[in-house]
C-alpha positions as CSV (number, residue, x, y, z in Angstrom):
1,M,16.2,-24.2,14.8
2,N,19.0,-21.2,16.7
3,I,15.9,-19.3,17.6
4,R,16.3,-15.8,18.7
5,A,14.3,-12.7,19.5
6,Q,14.5,-9.5,17.6
7,I,12.9,-6.2,18.4
8,S,11.3,-5.1,14.7
9,S,9.2,-1.7,13.3
10,V,6.7,-1.1,10.5
11,F,6.0,2.3,9.1
12,H,3.2,2.8,7.6
13,L,4.0,5.3,4.9
14,D,0.3,5.7,3.5
15,K,-0.1,7.8,7.4
16,C,3.1,9.7,6.9
17,I,2.3,13.4,6.7
18,G,6.2,14.2,6.9
19,C,6.1,16.8,9.5
20,H,9.5,15.6,10.7
21,T,8.4,16.2,14.6
22,C,9.8,12.1,14.7
23,S,13.8,13.8,13.8
24,I,12.4,16.7,15.9
25,A,11.9,14.3,19.5
26,C,15.1,12.5,18.3
27,K,17.6,15.4,17.7
28,N,16.6,17.0,21.1
29,L,16.9,13.4,22.8
30,W,20.3,12.5,21.4
31,T,21.8,14.1,19.6
32,D,21.7,18.3,20.4
33,R,25.1,18.0,21.4
34,R,28.7,19.8,19.4
35,G,29.8,16.7,16.6
36,A,26.2,15.8,16.8
37,E,25.1,18.6,15.1
38,Y,25.0,16.9,11.4
39,M,23.5,13.9,13.4
40,W,19.9,12.8,12.1
41,W,19.3,9.3,13.7
42,N,15.8,9.8,12.5
43,N,15.2,11.7,8.9
44,V,11.8,11.8,7.0
45,E,12.5,12.7,3.2
46,T,10.7,13.0,0.1
47,K,10.4,10.2,-2.6
48,P,11.6,10.1,-5.4
49,G,14.9,12.1,-4.5
50,T,18.6,12.3,-3.6
51,G,18.0,11.5,0.3
52,Y,20.3,11.6,3.0
53,P,22.8,11.7,2.7
54,T,22.8,13.0,-0.8
55,L,22.7,9.1,-3.1
56,W,22.9,7.1,0.0
57,E,21.4,4.6,-1.9
58,D,24.0,4.3,-4.6
59,Q,26.2,1.6,-3.4
60,E,28.0,1.5,-6.1
61,K,29.7,4.8,-5.5
62,Y,29.6,4.6,-1.5
63,R,30.1,0.2,-1.0
64,G,28.0,-0.7,1.2
65,G,25.8,-3.8,2.5
66,W,27.0,-7.0,1.4
67,E,27.0,-9.1,-2.4
68,R,27.0,-13.0,-3.5
69,S,30.8,-14.2,-3.9
70,G,30.8,-17.7,-4.7
71,E,28.9,-19.9,-2.2
72,G,28.8,-16.9,0.4
73,L,28.6,-13.3,1.3
74,R,31.2,-10.6,1.1
75,L,31.0,-6.9,1.9
76,K,30.9,-4.8,-0.6
77,L,33.6,-2.8,0.9
78,G,36.1,-5.3,0.6
79,G,38.0,-8.2,3.1
80,R,40.3,-7.4,6.2
81,G,42.8,-6.0,3.5
82,T,41.0,-3.7,2.0
83,S,40.0,-1.8,5.5
84,L,43.8,-2.4,6.6
85,A,44.3,-0.4,3.4
86,N,41.7,2.7,3.4
87,I,41.8,2.4,7.6
88,F,43.3,6.2,7.9
89,A,42.1,7.0,4.2
90,N,38.7,5.8,3.3
91,P,37.8,6.8,-0.3
92,N,34.0,5.3,0.0
93,L,32.4,7.1,2.8
94,P,30.5,10.4,2.7
95,T,31.6,14.1,2.9
96,L,30.3,17.0,5.1
97,D,29.3,18.5,1.4
98,D,26.8,15.2,1.2
99,Y,25.3,15.4,4.8
100,Y,25.3,19.4,4.9
101,E,27.4,22.0,7.1
102,P,25.3,22.3,10.3
103,W,24.6,26.0,11.7
104,T,23.4,28.6,13.7
105,Y,23.1,32.1,13.6
106,R,24.8,34.4,15.0
107,Y,22.0,36.1,17.2
108,S,24.2,38.8,19.2
109,D,23.8,40.9,16.2
110,L,20.4,41.9,16.2
111,F,21.1,43.4,19.9
112,N,24.7,44.9,19.0
113,A,24.2,46.0,16.5
114,P,24.5,50.3,16.4
115,A,21.6,52.6,15.1
116,G,21.5,52.3,12.0
117,D,19.5,53.0,9.0
118,D,19.5,49.3,7.8
119,Q,17.7,46.6,9.7
120,P,19.9,44.3,11.1
121,T,20.2,40.3,10.8
122,A,21.7,37.3,12.1
123,R,24.6,36.1,9.7
124,P,24.5,32.2,9.8
125,V,28.0,30.6,11.0
126,S,29.1,26.8,10.5
127,M,29.0,25.0,14.2
128,V,32.0,22.9,13.3
129,S,34.4,26.7,12.1
130,G,33.2,29.4,13.3
131,K,32.5,31.2,10.3
132,P,30.0,32.9,8.3
133,M,28.9,31.0,5.8
134,A,26.2,30.0,2.4
135,I,23.4,27.9,3.9
136,E,23.0,25.8,0.9
137,A,22.1,22.2,2.1
138,G,19.8,20.9,5.4
139,P,18.7,17.1,6.0
140,N,15.6,17.9,5.2
141,W,16.1,20.9,1.8
142,D,14.5,18.4,-1.0
143,D,11.1,18.5,1.2
144,D,8.1,18.3,-1.5
145,L,10.2,18.3,-4.7
146,G,8.8,15.1,-6.0
147,G,8.7,16.3,-9.4
148,S,12.1,18.6,-9.6
149,S,14.8,17.9,-12.3
150,V,17.3,18.4,-9.5
151,Y,16.2,16.2,-7.4
152,A,13.8,13.4,-8.3
153,A,15.2,13.3,-11.2
154,N,18.7,12.2,-9.3
155,D,16.8,9.5,-7.6
156,P,18.9,6.3,-8.6
157,G,15.8,4.9,-8.3
158,Y,14.8,6.2,-12.0
159,K,17.2,4.1,-13.4
160,H,15.2,1.2,-13.4
161,L,12.3,3.1,-14.9
162,T,12.1,3.2,-18.8
163,E,12.6,6.3,-20.4
164,E,8.3,6.6,-20.8
165,E,7.4,6.1,-16.9
166,Q,10.1,8.5,-16.1
167,R,8.9,11.1,-18.8
168,Q,5.0,10.5,-17.4
169,L,6.7,11.4,-13.7
170,F,7.7,14.4,-14.9
171,A,4.5,15.6,-16.5
172,L,2.5,18.4,-14.6
173,E,-0.9,15.7,-13.9
174,R,1.0,12.7,-12.9
175,M,3.4,14.8,-10.5
176,V,3.5,12.8,-7.4
177,F,5.5,11.8,-4.4
178,F,5.7,10.0,-0.7
179,Y,7.2,10.2,2.5
180,L,9.9,7.9,3.7
181,P,11.3,8.0,7.4
182,R,14.3,6.1,7.9
183,I,15.7,5.3,11.1
184,C,18.6,2.3,11.7
185,N,17.0,-0.7,10.4
186,H,18.7,-2.9,13.2
187,C,19.8,-5.4,10.7
188,V,20.0,-9.0,11.4
189,N,23.4,-9.3,9.0
190,A,24.5,-6.0,9.9
191,G,27.5,-4.5,7.0
192,C,28.4,-1.9,9.9
193,V,29.0,-4.9,12.1
194,A,30.8,-6.5,9.9
195,A,32.9,-4.1,8.5
196,C,34.6,-2.9,12.2
197,P,37.7,-3.3,12.5
198,S,37.8,-3.0,16.9
199,G,35.2,-4.7,17.4
200,A,33.1,-1.9,18.3
201,I,29.7,-2.7,16.5
202,Y,27.2,-5.6,18.4
203,K,23.9,-6.7,18.3
204,R,22.4,-6.9,22.0
205,G,21.8,-10.6,22.7
206,E,17.9,-10.1,24.9
207,D,16.3,-8.0,21.9
208,G,19.1,-7.8,18.5
209,I,19.3,-3.8,18.7
210,V,22.7,-3.1,17.3
211,L,25.1,-0.6,19.4
212,I,29.0,0.9,19.2
213,S,30.7,0.8,22.2
214,Q,32.2,4.3,22.7
215,D,35.3,2.6,24.7
216,K,36.2,0.0,22.1
217,C,35.6,2.5,19.2
218,R,39.3,3.6,17.4
219,G,37.2,6.4,14.3
220,W,37.9,4.5,11.8
221,R,34.3,4.4,10.0
222,M,34.5,1.5,8.5
223,C,30.7,1.4,10.1
224,V,29.8,3.7,8.0
225,S,30.5,3.1,5.0
226,G,29.2,-0.9,5.9
227,C,26.0,0.7,6.6
228,P,23.8,0.9,2.9
229,Y,21.5,2.7,5.2
230,K,23.8,5.5,5.9
231,K,22.9,5.2,9.9
232,T,26.1,5.6,11.3
233,Y,27.6,8.7,12.1
234,Y,30.9,9.8,13.1
235,T,31.2,12.8,15.8
236,W,33.8,14.8,14.7
237,S,33.8,15.9,18.5
238,S,34.9,13.3,20.0
239,G,36.5,11.3,17.2
240,K,33.5,8.3,18.0
241,S,30.7,7.0,15.5
242,E,27.0,7.2,17.0
243,K,23.9,5.4,15.3
244,C,20.5,4.8,16.6
245,I,20.1,2.9,19.6
246,L,16.2,2.4,19.5
247,C,16.2,4.4,22.7
248,Y,16.5,0.7,25.1
249,P,16.7,2.8,27.6
250,R,13.4,4.3,27.1
251,Q,12.0,0.4,26.0
252,E,13.6,-0.8,29.2
253,S,11.6,1.4,31.7
254,G,8.7,0.1,29.0
255,Q,8.6,3.9,27.0
256,A,8.0,3.9,23.1
257,P,11.3,5.4,21.5
258,A,10.3,8.9,21.2
259,C,10.4,9.0,17.1
260,F,7.4,5.7,18.4
261,H,6.0,8.4,20.8
262,A,5.9,11.4,18.8
263,C,4.7,10.6,15.6
264,V,1.6,12.9,15.1
265,G,0.3,10.2,12.0
266,R,1.0,7.1,14.4
267,I,2.2,5.1,11.0
268,R,4.9,3.4,13.5
269,Y,4.4,0.2,15.2
270,L,6.8,-2.1,17.0
271,G,6.7,-5.5,18.7
272,V,9.4,-8.6,19.3
273,L,9.8,-11.2,16.0
274,L,11.6,-14.7,16.5
275,Y,13.3,-15.6,13.8
276,D,16.0,-18.6,12.9
277,A,19.4,-17.6,13.1
278,D,20.9,-21.1,11.2
279,R,19.0,-19.6,8.0
280,I,20.2,-16.4,8.4
281,E,23.2,-17.2,6.0
282,A,20.9,-18.5,3.5
283,A,18.4,-16.3,3.0
284,A,21.1,-13.5,2.1
285,R,22.4,-15.8,-0.1
286,E,19.4,-16.0,-1.8
287,P,19.0,-14.2,-5.6
288,D,17.6,-10.5,-5.5
289,E,14.2,-12.1,-6.7
290,G,13.6,-14.7,-3.1
291,L,15.1,-12.1,-0.7
292,V,12.4,-10.9,0.8
293,E,10.5,-14.7,0.8
294,A,13.6,-15.3,2.4
295,Q,13.5,-13.2,4.8
296,R,9.5,-13.8,5.6
297,E,10.5,-17.7,5.9
298,M,13.5,-16.8,8.6
299,I,10.9,-15.3,10.7
300,L,8.8,-18.0,12.9
301,D,5.2,-18.4,14.1
302,P,5.2,-17.9,17.9
303,F,1.7,-19.7,18.3
304,D,3.7,-22.7,16.9
305,P,3.9,-25.5,19.9
306,K,7.4,-26.3,18.4
307,V,8.6,-23.0,17.9
308,A,7.5,-22.1,21.2
309,E,9.1,-25.3,22.6
310,E,11.9,-24.3,21.2
311,A,12.2,-20.6,22.1
312,R,12.3,-21.7,25.7
313,R,15.0,-24.2,24.9
314,C,17.4,-21.4,23.4
315,G,16.3,-19.4,26.1
316,I,13.4,-17.2,25.0
317,A,11.5,-15.8,28.0
318,E,7.5,-16.7,28.3
319,Q,7.1,-12.7,28.3
320,V,9.0,-12.5,25.5
321,L,7.5,-15.0,23.6
322,E,3.6,-13.6,25.0
323,A,5.3,-10.4,23.5
324,A,5.8,-12.2,20.3
325,R,2.4,-13.0,19.7
326,R,1.2,-9.6,20.0
327,S,3.3,-8.2,18.4
328,P,1.7,-5.7,15.5
329,V,5.0,-6.0,13.6
330,Y,4.5,-10.3,13.0
331,R,0.8,-9.0,11.4
332,F,2.2,-7.1,9.2
333,V,5.6,-8.9,8.6
334,K,4.8,-12.2,7.7
335,E,0.1,-12.8,8.5
336,W,-0.8,-10.4,6.3
337,R,2.6,-10.0,4.4
338,L,1.6,-6.1,3.7
339,A,4.7,-4.9,5.2
340,L,8.4,-5.0,3.1
341,P,11.7,-4.1,3.7
342,L,13.6,-1.5,2.5
343,H,16.6,-2.4,-0.8
344,P,16.5,-6.1,0.1
345,E,19.5,-6.5,-2.3
346,F,21.4,-4.8,0.0
347,R,21.1,-7.8,2.2
348,T,21.4,-7.0,5.7
349,L,18.2,-8.2,6.5
350,P,17.0,-5.1,8.4
351,M,14.0,-5.5,10.7
352,L,12.6,-2.3,10.1
353,F,9.8,-3.0,7.6
354,Y,7.9,-0.8,5.3
355,V,3.3,-0.9,4.0
356,P,3.8,1.0,0.1
357,P,2.1,4.3,0.1
358,L,-1.4,3.4,-2.1
359,L,-1.1,6.2,-4.4
360,P,-3.6,7.7,-6.8
361,V,-4.5,6.0,-9.8
362,L,-5.5,7.8,-13.3
363,S,-6.8,6.2,-16.2
364,V,-6.0,8.0,-19.6
365,A,-10.0,9.8,-21.1
366,G,-9.1,9.8,-24.9
367,Q,-6.4,12.9,-26.5
368,G,-3.8,12.4,-23.9
369,T,-6.4,13.8,-21.0
370,T,-6.4,12.4,-17.9
371,R,-9.0,11.5,-14.9
372,L,-9.3,9.8,-11.9
373,A,-10.0,6.0,-12.3
374,E,-13.8,4.5,-12.5
375,D,-11.5,1.8,-10.8
376,Y,-10.2,3.5,-8.0
377,F,-9.5,1.0,-5.8
378,S,-8.8,-2.2,-8.0
379,T,-6.4,-0.6,-10.9
380,L,-2.9,-0.7,-10.8
381,E,-2.1,-0.1,-14.0
382,N,-2.0,3.3,-14.6
383,A,-0.6,4.2,-11.2
384,R,0.8,7.2,-11.1
385,L,4.3,5.7,-9.3
386,P,5.2,2.9,-11.0
387,L,5.0,-0.5,-9.7
388,R,8.9,-0.6,-10.7
389,Y,9.7,2.2,-8.9
390,L,8.7,0.7,-5.8
391,A,9.8,-2.2,-6.6
392,G,13.4,-0.8,-6.9
393,L,12.7,0.3,-3.3
394,F,11.0,-2.6,-1.2
395,S,11.8,-5.7,-3.6
396,A,14.5,-6.0,-5.2
397,G,12.9,-5.3,-8.0
398,N,10.7,-7.9,-7.7
399,E,6.9,-6.5,-9.2
400,E,5.1,-9.5,-8.4
401,V,5.8,-9.0,-4.2
402,V,4.8,-5.4,-4.2
403,R,2.0,-6.7,-6.9
404,S,0.7,-8.8,-4.6
405,V,1.0,-5.8,-1.3
406,Y,-1.2,-3.3,-3.0
407,R,-3.7,-6.1,-4.6
408,K,-4.2,-6.7,-0.6
409,L,-4.3,-2.3,0.2
410,M,-7.1,-1.9,-2.5
411,A,-9.0,-4.3,-1.3
412,V,-9.1,-3.7,1.8
413,R,-10.7,0.0,0.5
414,L,-12.8,-1.3,-1.7
415,Q,-13.7,-3.4,1.6
416,R,-14.4,-0.2,3.5
417,R,-16.3,1.6,0.7
418,A,-18.6,-0.8,1.1
419,E,-19.5,-1.0,4.6
420,T,-19.4,3.0,4.8
421,V,-20.7,4.1,1.3
422,G,-22.6,1.7,0.5
423,D,-21.9,1.8,-3.4
424,Q,-20.2,-1.6,-3.8
425,A,-21.9,-4.0,-5.1
426,E,-21.0,-6.5,-2.5
427,G,-20.6,-9.7,-4.8
428,K,-17.3,-7.6,-6.3
429,V,-15.9,-6.7,-3.2
430,A,-16.3,-10.6,-2.7
431,E,-14.2,-11.5,-5.8
432,V,-11.8,-8.6,-4.6
433,L,-10.5,-9.3,-1.6
434,A,-10.7,-13.8,-3.0
435,A,-8.2,-12.2,-6.1
436,A,-6.5,-10.2,-3.6
437,G,-6.0,-14.0,-0.9
438,M,-7.8,-12.4,1.1
439,D,-11.3,-13.0,3.0
440,A,-13.7,-9.7,4.9
441,G,-12.6,-10.9,8.5
442,Q,-9.2,-10.0,7.4
443,A,-9.7,-6.8,5.6
444,E,-11.7,-6.2,8.8
445,A,-8.2,-6.8,10.7
446,I,-5.7,-4.7,8.8
447,Y,-8.3,-1.5,8.7
448,R,-8.8,-2.0,12.2
449,L,-4.7,-1.7,13.3
450,T,-4.1,1.3,10.9
451,S,-6.6,3.2,11.2
452,L,-8.1,2.4,15.0
453,A,-5.5,1.2,17.3
454,D,-4.3,2.8,20.4
455,M,-0.5,2.4,21.2
456,S,-1.1,-0.2,23.5
457,E,-1.6,-2.1,20.4
458,R,0.4,-0.7,18.0
459,V,3.6,-0.5,20.5
460,V,4.3,-4.0,22.0
461,I,7.0,-4.1,23.8
462,P,8.7,-7.4,25.4
463,P,10.2,-7.4,28.8
464,M,13.7,-6.2,28.4
465,L,14.5,-9.0,31.4
466,R,17.9,-6.7,31.7
467,E,18.9,-8.5,35.2
468,M,19.1,-12.3,33.5
469,A,20.9,-10.2,30.3
470,V,23.5,-9.1,33.6
471,E,23.7,-12.6,35.2
472,A,24.5,-14.1,31.6
473,E,27.2,-12.0,31.5
474,E,28.8,-13.1,34.5
475,D,27.8,-16.9,33.4
476,P,27.8,-17.8,31.0
477,Q,26.6,-20.8,31.9
478,Q,23.7,-20.4,34.1
479,H,21.8,-18.4,31.7
480,K,21.8,-18.3,28.4
481,G,20.2,-15.4,27.6
482,A,17.0,-13.5,27.3
483,G,17.2,-13.4,23.5
484,G,19.2,-16.7,23.0
485,F,22.6,-15.5,21.2
486,G,24.7,-17.4,24.2
487,R,27.1,-14.3,25.3
488,I,25.5,-11.0,26.5
489,R,27.2,-7.8,25.9
490,K,26.4,-5.5,28.2
491,P,25.9,-2.2,26.8
492,K,27.7,0.8,28.0
493,R,26.3,4.0,29.0
494,R,27.3,6.4,27.5
495,W,24.9,8.2,26.4
């Protein structure tokens, strides 16, 4: 085994209220400057919807991520020859219209307008050209438009649905949406790292955070194309690419990343995972239906004495091992198997996982009328958002993986209803828990970490051990590195 440590995250979508507080916290801290106006390292999308940038999920258009090729993997973007041919004119880049043209308002017009009969207004002006413009899009332009025939109907995930499922989703009584917050996934098999011709993008050894060296970046933007999640941005002012850095300066001082700290719904969990780097290629080469399970198997049990011993041999510090044992991410992803990666078919092995939203359930009661299901907590057949859609988001189309998660989520709710309301038969609760592969103790633990956990339980930041990382860079033979990566690359602090 070649064990490495990775800072990972879980977002619990059942708790997200779509307030964008996370986005504003990130914007104020990192991208509130010239050239970065359109950058949203953290954004919140309404699903079903087209997302930001528009249709980012459509890799036939953007050619991001990896694909299976013979016995191995290759970038959808193409090999070195393709990158060289497109280095000055990349056809697979989002345009400014796919994001939006950033604007401000000419507030001086409010104060300097001459006296007259008309109320003065502050005209919108482009922050790129400085000229007056008509506002046609924004970073959250399709907020709450879950039933829109423009945004929801153009969601790339709709192509996986049958005509009947598509029709039902636009029926007024079944209309539904949920929020999907997104940051950089800090992938294990990152497409942006592989696509960069100048080698400017790298994973930090001690924690796996993906960074872009501003000294080495040449602005060729292959990273923008190579990232299937479109979480790398080009700064038109400096001619460099930038991306989410998971607030590593905050983590090094023991603080949570800004979006985690500001989250109103407390949906965000952060912790360290241990994984076997020797399994990366095999996991990424799995057929679509096996990708989620392969990624789970790559994650190792920090309580296993053999794993702990091998981790120490790979240079992982005891403090990091202890943090891995307290990691809420490990519990959600590996122990409880509730959190799933976003679009695992991109084969980047993302290290941001999502607990799917537990949506309202409807049943049909004669003459096509609908009502809340009497068996609300234990049926999925009449869910308002089809499992096929959720499987397209979180399990590369494998509906059984998503169904297993929902069985557990519904079992927890049923168990809590039995505890608080007392209207559920004890035998029925035990039966539902058993069908979900759980017991009452595990259901209680899931409930507590989901609903009652404080910041110290939701965000477990391992010690970064930067002094060891710097020493490893100076003398790789003396220290293999806090994360077991061998040579550690020290980030260029240009932020």
